[in-house]
TIFI-774224 format. One line per 3 residues: their letters; for each residue x, y, z of C-alpha. Coordinates in Angstrom, 1 decimal. Layout:
BEGIN
a = X:Y:Z; ... .
end
This chain:
BEGIN
mcv = -45.5:26.0:71.7; -44.1:23.7:75.0; -42.7:20.2:73.2 .
hil = -40.7:23.9:71.2; -39.4:24.8:74.2; -38.6:21.6:75.6 .
lpi = -36.4:19.6:72.5; -34.0:22.5:73.5; -33.7:22.6:76.9 .
asa = -33.5:18.9:76.7; -31.0:19.5:73.9; -28.5:21.5:75.4 .
lfl = -29.4:19.6:78.8; -27.8:16.2:76.3; -24.8:18.9:75.5 .
les = -24.2:19.7:78.8; -24.0:16.3:80.4; -21.6:14.5:76.9 .
ivv = -19.2:17.8:78.1; -19.0:16.9:81.8; -18.7:13.0:81.1 .
lah = -16.3:13.7:78.3; -14.0:16.2:80.9; -14.4:13.8:82.7 .
nfp = -12.9:10.9:81.8; -10.2:12.1:79.1; -9.3:15.2:82.0 .
wiv = -5.9:16.4:80.0; -9.0:17.5:77.6; -9.7:20.6:80.0 .
rlw = -6.5:20.2:81.8; -8.9:20.1:85.4; -5.8:19.0:86.8 .
rlr = -2.2:18.5:85.8; 0.1:15.1:87.1; 2.6:15.6:89.3 .
vhh = 6.1:14.7:88.2; 7.7:13.5:91.4; 11.7:12.2:90.6 .
lrl = 14.1:9.8:92.1; 17.3:9.1:91.7; 19.3:5.2:91.2 .
frd = 22.5:3.7:91.5; 23.8:2.0:89.4; 22.9:-1.6:91.1 .
dlp = 19.5:-0.4:91.8; 19.5:-2.1:88.4; 18.2:-3.6:86.3 .
ili = 14.2:-3.1:87.1; 11.7:-5.0:87.1; 8.2:-3.4:86.0 .
vsd = 4.6:-4.7:86.2; 0.6:-3.3:86.9; -2.6:-4.1:86.7 .
ihl = -1.8:-7.4:89.5; -5.1:-6.2:91.0; -4.9:-8.3:94.9 .
gnr = -8.2:-8.8:96.5; -10.1:-10.1:92.9; -10.2:-13.6:92.8 .
dsl = -8.7:-13.8:88.9; -6.0:-11.9:90.1; -1.6:-13.7:89.0 .
gkd = -0.6:-11.8:91.7; 1.0:-14.4:93.0; 2.9:-15.3:89.4 .
vlr = 4.6:-11.6:90.1; 5.5:-12.5:92.7; 7.7:-15.9:91.7 .
ias = 8.6:-13.9:88.8; 10.3:-11.0:90.8; 11.7:-13.6:93.5 .
krg = 13.7:-15.2:91.0; 15.3:-13.3:88.1; 17.6:-11.1:89.8 .
fht = 15.5:-7.4:89.9; 16.7:-5.4:93.0; 14.0:-2.5:91.7 .
lvi = 10.5:-3.8:92.0; 8.1:-1.0:89.9; 4.0:-1.7:90.3 .
agd = 2.8:1.4:88.3; -1.0:1.1:89.5; -4.0:-1.2:89.9 .
lld = -2.2:-3.3:92.6; -5.5:-3.6:94.6; -9.2:-4.4:93.0 .
krt = -11.2:-2.7:95.5; -10.8:1.7:96.7; -9.1:0.8:99.7 .
lfs = -8.0:3.0:102.6; -4.8:4.5:102.8; -2.8:3.3:106.3 .
dki = 0.3:1.6:107.1; -1.5:-1.2:105.9; -0.1:-0.5:102.6 .
fdl = 3.4:-0.8:103.4; 2.3:-3.9:105.2; 1.3:-5.7:101.6 .
lek = 4.0:-3.8:99.6; 6.2:-4.5:102.6; 5.9:-9.1:100.9 .
flv = 6.9:-7.7:97.6; 10.4:-7.1:98.8; 11.3:-11.0:98.1 .
gni = 14.5:-12.6:96.1; 17.1:-9.2:95.1; 14.4:-6.8:95.5 .
rnv = 15.5:-4.2:97.7; 13.4:-1.3:96.1; 9.5:-1.3:95.8 .
lyv = 7.7:1.4:94.8; 3.8:2.1:94.6; 2.6:4.2:91.9 .
pss = -0.7:3.7:92.1; -4.1:5.3:90.2; -6.0:7.2:90.7 .
ssh = -10.0:6.4:89.5; -11.4:3.3:90.6; -8.5:0.6:92.1 .
dik = -6.1:1.2:94.4; -5.6:3.5:97.4; -7.5:6.4:98.8 .
plp = -6.8:9.9:99.0; -3.6:8.8:96.7; -0.4:11.2:99.4 .
tgp = 0.0:15.0:98.2; 3.6:13.7:97.2; 6.2:10.0:98.0 .
isr = 5.9:8.8:100.9; 8.7:6.4:102.3; 9.2:3.4:104.7 .
qln = 12.9:2.1:105.7; 11.9:-1.8:106.0; 15.3:-3.8:107.3 .
gkr = 17.3:-1.8:105.6; 15.5:-2.0:102.2; 13.0:1.2:101.2 .
vvv = 9.4:1.3:99.8; 7.6:4.1:98.4; 4.1:4.6:97.4 .
vpe = 4.3:7.9:95.4; 1.4:9.8:93.5; 0.6:10.7:89.4 .
vla = 3.6:10.2:88.2; 7.0:8.5:89.0; 10.4:9.8:86.9 .
lsv = 13.3:6.9:87.8; 16.7:8.3:86.4; 20.0:6.1:86.7 .
dgc = 23.5:7.8:88.0; 25.4:7.9:84.7; 22.5:7.0:82.0 .
vgs = 20.8:9.0:79.9; 17.4:9.4:80.0; 14.8:9.0:82.7 .
lyi = 11.6:6.1:82.7; 8.1:8.5:83.1; 6.0:5.5:85.2 .
thg = 2.8:6.1:85.4; -1.3:4.1:86.0; -2.2:5.6:82.4 .
dys = -5.7:7.0:83.5; -5.1:10.4:83.1; -5.0:9.5:79.1 .
srn = -8.6:7.8:79.9; -9.7:7.5:83.6; -12.2:4.2:82.4 .
gif = -10.0:1.2:81.9; -12.3:-1.0:79.1; -12.6:2.4:77.0 .
ahi = -8.6:3.1:76.8; -8.9:-1.0:76.1; -10.6:0.1:73.8 .
ida = -9.7:2.5:71.7; -5.4:1.9:72.6; -6.0:-1.4:69.9 .
itl = -8.1:0.4:68.2; -5.2:3.3:67.6; -2.8:0.0:67.5 .
kvf = -4.1:-1.9:64.5; -4.7:1.4:62.6; -1.6:3.6:63.1 .
skp = 0.3:1.5:65.2; 0.5:3.7:68.0; -1.4:3.0:71.7 .
ftg = -3.1:6.8:72.2; -3.1:5.7:76.2; 1.5:6.0:75.9 .
til = 0.8:9.1:72.9; -1.0:11.1:75.0; 1.4:10.8:77.5 .
rki = 3.7:11.0:76.0; 3.1:14.5:75.0; 1.3:15.5:78.9 .
let = 4.8:14.7:80.3; 7.1:16.8:77.2; 8.7:13.3:78.2 .
gdv = 12.6:14.3:76.3; 13.6:11.8:72.9; 15.7:9.8:75.3 .
dwv = 13.3:9.1:77.6; 10.9:5.8:77.6; 7.1:6.6:79.5 .
ihg = 5.5:3.1:80.8; 2.0:2.2:81.9; -0.9:0.1:82.2 .
hsh = -4.7:0.5:82.4; -5.1:-1.0:79.3; -4.2:-3.9:80.2 .
lav = -2.1:-4.2:76.5; 1.3:-5.5:76.4; 2.5:-2.7:74.3 .
hsq = 6.1:-2.0:73.5; 7.4:0.9:70.2; 10.5:1.2:70.4 .
klr = 10.5:3.7:68.2; 8.3:5.6:70.2; 10.4:4.2:73.4 .
ivd = 6.9:3.7:74.5; 5.8:0.4:76.7; 3.0:-1.0:78.3 .
tgc = 3.2:-3.4:80.9; 0.1:-5.5:79.9; -2.6:-7.3:83.3 .
wvk = -2.2:-10.2:85.5; -6.3:-10.5:85.8; -8.4:-12.3:84.1 .
rph = -11.2:-10.2:82.4; -14.9:-11.5:80.1; -14.2:-8.9:77.5 .
esv = -10.4:-9.3:77.0; -7.4:-12.0:76.9; -4.9:-12.3:79.8 .
qra = -1.9:-9.9:78.4; 0.5:-11.0:81.2; 3.9:-8.8:80.9 .
fav = 6.5:-7.1:82.3; 8.7:-4.5:81.8; 12.6:-4.3:82.5 .
atc = 14.7:-1.3:82.1; 18.8:-1.2:82.0; 21.1:0.5:80.6 .
rng = 23.2:0.0:77.9; 26.1:1.9:76.4; 24.8:4.1:78.8 .
vve = 21.2:4.7:78.2; 18.6:3.8:79.4; 16.3:0.5:78.0 .
vdl = 13.5:-1.2:78.7; 12.3:-4.3:77.2; 9.1:-6.2:77.7 .
iri = 8.9:-9.9:78.3; 5.7:-11.6:77.1; 4.4:-14.5:79.1 .
end
């Protein structure tokens, strides 16, 4: 009799736990929280834009110095960091701006930081963009989603870390690898595009899965990673956004 009672209870608890885990890892399924989009407009002379993610500073295997070298030598005017700048969760304070100031190298005059919301970067996330002017240059922390547009250029860049599609980065890596191989589509970018309801000429740019992906057809870019991991190869890459023929375009450069 006890067994007959315990089995349904155990099954119900297992089902409940599975639902909780699923809802936590894939928040878009049940809309536990919705992504907030913050719009920022740039001028033409703020181009070209360099976009990177998953630098993981603080990890001994981070290749962050390579990012600084690229930013300083390639003539970029704006740098966007799409999450996982820091390997460990760090209390949000003015020290973050001191760190971001170090990326104001070469011709870069705008550093825009879109932190992740899961297991890395800063806590708590600000409720809206926070900006600092540093020696005539600008540093901005933008939570959740940054929608960048450029004067005189059609289309926007929707930049986010990507952990809204799957909070666990290893899951995101595995799922994206499978969907790319089977369907020629990245799961993370495809989900984000639907959630954000982007236009036909808009781009969705993210990191998180540590895979370097560029789809001109889907207008999705995954910017790879700059840290060595035992379970994956290092896919160093960065996106470059420009305005061509009056339309925003994004290329992916693999290192």
